N, C-alpha and C positions, 0 to 999 in steps of 0.2 A: 350734599346734593350735586348732581351733575349740572354743568353749565353748558347750554347748547348755543351754537353760533347762529342764533336767530335774532334779527333786529327787533328790539322791543320786548324781548323775553324778560320775564320777571320771576324771581325766586319767591316762594311762599314766605320765606323769612323777611322779605322786604315789604310785605303787605301789612297795612295797619287798618284793621276792621273799623275802628272807631272814627277814622278819618274819611270813610267812604261808605256810610251806612245807606242801605236801600231798604226801607221798612214799609210793609203793608200792614196796617192795623185794621182788624176786622172786629166788628161788634154791632149790637143793635143801636138804633138811634137813642140818644140821650144817656148812653152809658158812661160818657166821659172821654171820648177819643180826642176831642179838642184839648181838654185839660191835660191829657197824657202828652200830647204833642208840645204843649207849652212848657213841659219840664225838660225839653231838649236844650242843647247848647245854642244860645242866640238864635231862636227860631224866627223865621219870617213866615207869616200865615197868609197863604193865598186863599182868601175866604170867599168861597162860591155860595155859601149858605146864607149870607147876609146876617151872620150871627157873631161878628167879631167882638161886639160889646159883651158877650158872655165870658170873655177873657179879660175883662177890666181888672187892672191891678197886677196882671201877670207880666213877667219880664219878656214880653214879645213885641215884635213889630209886624205890621201887615197891612193889607189893603183888601177891601171888599170888591168883588167882581160879580155883579148881579144885574140881570136884565129886568128892568121894570116893565118894559114893553117888548114882548118877543117878536113883534113885527119890525122893531127898530133896535136890534140887539147891538150892544156896545161892549159887553163883558169880555168876550173872547179876544177881540181885537186889542182892547186895552191891556189884557193879561199878556198877550204876545208882545206888545210894545214894551211893557215893563220887563218881560223876560229878556228881550234884546238889550235893554238898558243894563240889566245885571251882567249880561255877558260882556259888556264893554268896561265893566268895573275891574279894578285890580283885586286880586285875591284877598288882600288885607282888608279891603273895605266891604267885602261881601258878608251876608249872614252866614252863620255856620250850618244852619239847617233850614231847608225849604219844606213847607208843609202844604199839601193840597187837601183842602177840607171843604166839602166832602167830594169824593169822586163822583157820586151821583149827580150833584149839581154842576161839577166841572164838565161832565159829559153833556149835560143839558145846555150849558153855555156854548160848547162847541157845536152841538146840533142846531141851536138857534141860528148861529152864524151860517152854517152849511145850508139850512133850509132857505134862508133869505137869498144867499148867493145863487142857489140852484132852484129858485122858485119857478123858473120856466122849463125845467127839466123834469119830466114826469117820473124818470127813474130815481130822482132824488126827492122830489117834493110833491105831495098831494095837497090840494086845497079843499078844505071842508067848510061849507057855509052853514051858519046857524043864525037865521034871521039876517041881520045886516053885518054880522060879525064873521070874519074869515079866519080860519085856523090853518096853520101849516103843520103837517105831520110827515114823517119819513115815508118816502115813496117806495122804498124797497132796500135791497141789499146794498146798493151803491151808497145810499145815505149812511147806513150803519157802518160800512167800511170806511167812509170818509171821516166819520166821527172817531172811530177807533184809531185811525192813522194820525189824526190831529192830536188826540190825547196822548197817544204813545210818543209822538214826536216831541211834544212839550215836556213830558216826563223825562225822556232821554236827554234833553237839553239841560234839565235841572240836575240830572245825575252828574254832569260835568262840572257843576258849580259847587257842590257840597253834599252834605247829608240830605236825604230826601225821605219824608214820611208822607204816605198817602193813606187817608182815612176812608175805609170802605164800610158801608152798611152791610150787614149780613142778611141773607135771604135763605129760605128753605129750598133745597135742590129739588127740582121736578124730574120725574122719570121721563124717558123718551116718549111714552104714550100719553103724557099729560096734555090737556087742552085747557083753554080759558074757561070753557063751560064745565069741564070735569077735571080739575087739577088733581094730579097724583104725585105724591111726594115720596122721596127715597128715605127720608129721615136724616139726611146729611145737610150740612150747611154749605153755602157758597156765598159769593159776593153779589152785591146789587149795585149797578145793573149787571145782570148775569152775563151779558155779552162781554163784560170787562174782565171776566176771570182769565181771559187770554193774556192779560197784563201780569198776572201773578208770577210767571217764570222770570220776570225782569227783576224781582225783589229777592235779595239774599235772606231777609228776615220776614217772616209772616207770623204776626202775633195775634192772639185772640184777647180782647179786653172784655172782661165779664164782671158783673156785680153779684158776687156770691154772698147771700145773707146780708146784703147792704154794703159789703166791702168790695171795692174795686181791686181786681187782680189781673195781672198780665200772664197769660199762658204762653211761654216761649217754646215749649217742647211738649205739645199735647198730641198724642197719637191715639185717636179713638175713631169710632165709626162716623162721627159727625164732621170733624175737620182736623187736618194735620197742620199744626203750627210748627215753626222751626226758627232757630236763631243761630247766627254765626258768633254770637257773644258767649263768653264763658260765664254764663250766669245760671241760676237755678231754673227749674222748669216752671215754677210759679214765683212771680216777682211782684213787689209793690210797684204801682204805676209811677215810677220816677226814672226817667230815661238817663239823666246824668248820673244818678246813683248806680244804675245798671252798668254804665260805661266804667265807672270807677271800680266796680266789682270785677268786671272783665279785665281791666288793666292790672289789677292786683293779682289776679290768677295767672296772668301771662308770665309773671316773674318766677 
């Protein structure tokens, strides 16, 4: 291969896929995305669902970030503080894999913080009164864009620390003419929240986790009308949900 006189240039032969994985796992709620992530190498679980105890006994570490009171959110600030703490650690002391579980609730944590900070800006926050209770909801595009940038920024920082797995719930894709009163679906699948599909190009691997006849399988190379999965690993198109075993297969096929 040619070597170009460009500072920072890298040859493909120097890249090691298994040391810098960026994986988006897509599947319905309850299919086992958290369990799949727990099979990765030394995973740290950023638990935004409040369900870390579902991984009891698994070889994982992690922390729950969950807002009990959306009017006094703490989850996103605590998560960012811990992320900064990881960035100050030596590479040897870091987890090998960082998991965001789930992306839906990670986005909710970011939005809770944005709405409180922007409570007096109508472009960001609308206040809805229901009796004596006040609810904050996104005021428009500015709020959604701030949420996207916050989540994207956090994931980009995680990419620099190690392997990253982000668990997305799946959702039916709606056609352009679809409305809340009259939803029209294309028959394809996308991620939920749908606005976060803009994050998918950041990931090298996009896997579908499914339970076919009660057996969990990972589709690493599924090309159909519903969803296109893909993987940089040299693995089979359908795999048993065991990430470390998939890495071993990849490394054996590199030889």
